[in-house]
N, C-alpha and C positions, 0 to 999 in steps of 0.2 A: 579129383587130382587138381583141374583146369576151375573147380571153384575153390580150391586153398588159394591156389595163387592169385585167382583175383580179391579174393578176401585178403590178402597178405597186400596187395597194391592200395587198395583202398584205404588200411590202416596205417601207411604207408605215407598218403597221400592227404590225410586227416592230419596225422601227427606234425607232417612239415608245416602246413597250414597253421595250425595251432602255434606251431614256436614261433613263425612269419609274425603272430600277432602278438605275443607276451614281449618279444621284444624288438615293436617297433617302439619307437623315440624320434620326434621329430625335431631335428636337430636346427631349424630355423630359429629356436625359441632361444633365447639368453639365456646363460647361468641364473639360477636361485642365487639373490646375494641381501642383504642386509642394509637398511641406513640408517643410523642412529637420530631419530626426533629430535635429541640431544648431543652438545658436547660432551655431555659427563656418561656415556656409557666408553667405559674400555673395551674397545671390540678389534682385536687384533686376530688376522689368519684363525678366522670362526672360531675363536676363543674369548668368552666375556668375561671380566672381570667385576661381581658386585658385591658389593658390601652387605653384609648382615643388618636386618633393622633400616633397610633403603625399602620407599614406596615402591623400585623393581624401575625399569628401563624399557623406553618403548621405541619399535623398530618401524619404519617402512618395508615390508616386503618387496622386491623387485624382482623382474627377469620371472622364464617358467611362461606358462600361458595365463597365469592371471588368476588359476584357482588354484587354494593351496590347502593342501590336508597339516595339521598340527601334530606330532605326535612326541610325546612324552613318555618313555618306558619306563620313569622312577620320577614319580612326583613329590617324595620326601624331604626334597632340598631346594626343586622349583615347585614353583605354580605359574600359568600363563593366563593372559586372558586378547582372543582374537576377534574385532568387531568387523572384520573385513577391511581395515583401514588399518588398524595399526595392530602390530602384537608388544603385549606387553610380559615380560619378562619377571616374575614376583621373588624373593630370594624367601625361603622356608626354615633354613638347616640351613648350619655349616657341611661343605663338601663341595663334593664334584658332582655335576649330572648333567643328562646330553640330551639335545630336542632335535626331530626332524620334521624340515618343509619339503615337500615334496608335492608335485601337480600330475595329472594321467597321464601326460604327455613321457612321464619316464624320468623329469627331473626333480632332481633333491640336494639337499644342504641338509649336512649335521654340524650342531652348534656347541662346542663342550662349553659349560658354564663351574665356572668356578663360586661360589660362596665364601667369602671368608670374613672375619671382624673388620668392622671401619677403623683409618687408621686415620693422624693428623701427624707431619713431620713439620717440625719447627726448626728451620736452618737457622745459625745464629751468623751473623755476619761483621760482630764487633764486641768486644767485652770493655766493660769499664768499670775502674773502680773508683767510688766516690766518699770520701773522707770528711768528715764536718767538727768542727770543734775550736774556738775562736782563740782555748789555752793551746793550741797543737802550733807547732815551729812547721816552718813550711818542707827539713828534712822530712819529721815524721810523719804529714799529710802526704808527701808523697812514697815510703816506706809502707805506709797502710793501702792506698790505692795499687801499688805495684805488686803486694802482696795477693790484695783482692782476686785481682784480674789473674794472676798465676796457680791460683787456686779453685778459681768458678769452676763448675761442675761439667759445664763443657765452652771448650776455646773457638776462638772464631773460623769458620767453615767446617766446625762438627756438628750435631745436629742430635735434638732430640725427634723419637717415634713413639708416640703415643697410639697403644690398640685398646679400641676401648670394646670392653665384654659385655655392656649391657645398655637396653636403648636408649636410656638419657642420657650415656654419654657420661657420667658419672665417678664412673672407674675405669679400670683394666690394667698393662703390661705396659711397661717404659722401657726402653733401649735409648742407650744416650752413646751417642759416637761422639769419643772427646774433641775429635780434630778433620780436619779435609780428609785425609788420609785412613778415616774409623780408626784408628787407633785406640787401649783401649777400651772394649766394649763393654758395658754394663747393663746389667739387666736389675728390672725390678715390677715394684708394682704401684700404681699410684690412685688417689681418689679427687674427686674436682667438683668442686663447688662455686656458685655465681656469688657474687657479693653486690648491693644496692644497686653500685654504680656501673656494677656492669662489668667488672673486671672478672676473671676467673681465680680464685684459690687453690694453688695445685701442692698439694703432699704426696712427695715422693719418698719410698723405702726403698733400699736399693737391698739384692743379696749380700753385699761386702759389710751391710751394716750399719750406711752411712744412708744419713736422710735428708730431705732438701725440701723448705716451705719456700714456694715460689707465688709471683704474683704475674699474670699476664694481663698484659694493661695497654693502652695504648698509652703514646707518648705523654711522659708529665717531666714538670721541674721538678728536680729531687730538694730544691732548695725551699720551694712552699710545701711540695708534696700535690702540688692541684695539676691539675691535665694540661698539655699544651701543645698546638700545633706545630712547634717547631720540629718537631723531629719526626720525619716520615715512618709509615710502618709500624709495629709495636715491638713492647721490649717484654724480657720477663727478668722482673727483678727481684734482690732476692736482700733482705736487714740481715747483715752479718754484725752488726754494732756488737751485739754480746759475746760475740768471735773476739774480738780486739779488745773493750774496753780495761782489760784487766793486764792487760799489758802499757795501755794506752789513757788512763784516767781522764783526760780532757776532750777525750774523743764523746761525742754529744750522739753522731749518726755513721753511721758506714752502710755502705749497699754494694751489690755487686748486681750491676745493668746489662744484659746480652741484649741486643738489638735484633728482632725478624724482622724484617724489612719483607712485603708484599705477600705474606703467607697467605693461605688463603686454608680454607675450614670447611 
C-alpha cells in the first residue's frame, strides 16, 4: 500500500513538472508583428490583401525571441520564402489561406491572406463634350456638347473599376459606377491593348448590350489630336462623331472626354 502511495506521488510530481515546462512563456518578449518592406502591402489587423499575378510582398518579422518558425497549413493559395531576414509571401491561386509565425518562447501570430484578381480604379473628376465643325452654329455646337456630357458612360464623381483576369492585364471584368453616389451600377467585360504611342485602347461590352471604345491617354489637344502637358493627369476619351453626324451633317469631330487626375496603375 505504501509503495502504491509513493508511486502515485511520483507520477503526480512528474505531471506537474511537465505541465510547468509546456506552458512556460517568457512574457518579456514583445508580440510578433510584421513590418512591410514597401508601402505596397495592404496589411490590416493581421489580414493581407494580395493580388494574383503579383511578384509577392515582403515583410520584416519583429518581436518574439528572434528565432522564427513559419508554417502554412495549405500552400495551394500562397507560397512563401524566408531567408532569416525577410518573409516574402507569393500568391499562387485565388482564395484564402493562413500563415503562422511562432518562436520557441510560445509567441505566435497568424496571418490571414486573401488572394484576389488585381484591380485598377479610374475615378472621373470631370466630363467634357467637344464638337468640331466649321458649318455648325453656336447653338448646334452647344447642343452636341451638352448631349455628349449627359450621355457619358460615367459622370463626374463616378468611376470605372477594371478587374484583370490574366497576367498581362489585357482582359477581365469591368464595373461602371455612373456617379459619386454609386447609382446605376453596370457590369461587363473588357479587353485592353496598347497602341504604338503608349495609349491604351479599351473595348467594353456591358451586360445591358451597350459597348464603348475608349482611349486611355495622357492629356492632349483635341483640335490637333496631339499630346500636350496643359491638362494634368490622364483622360479616357471616346470618339462619338458617328453618333451625332446623322443629325448634324456639318459635324466634323465629336469627343467625350473624361478626366482622371492622379490615378495609379
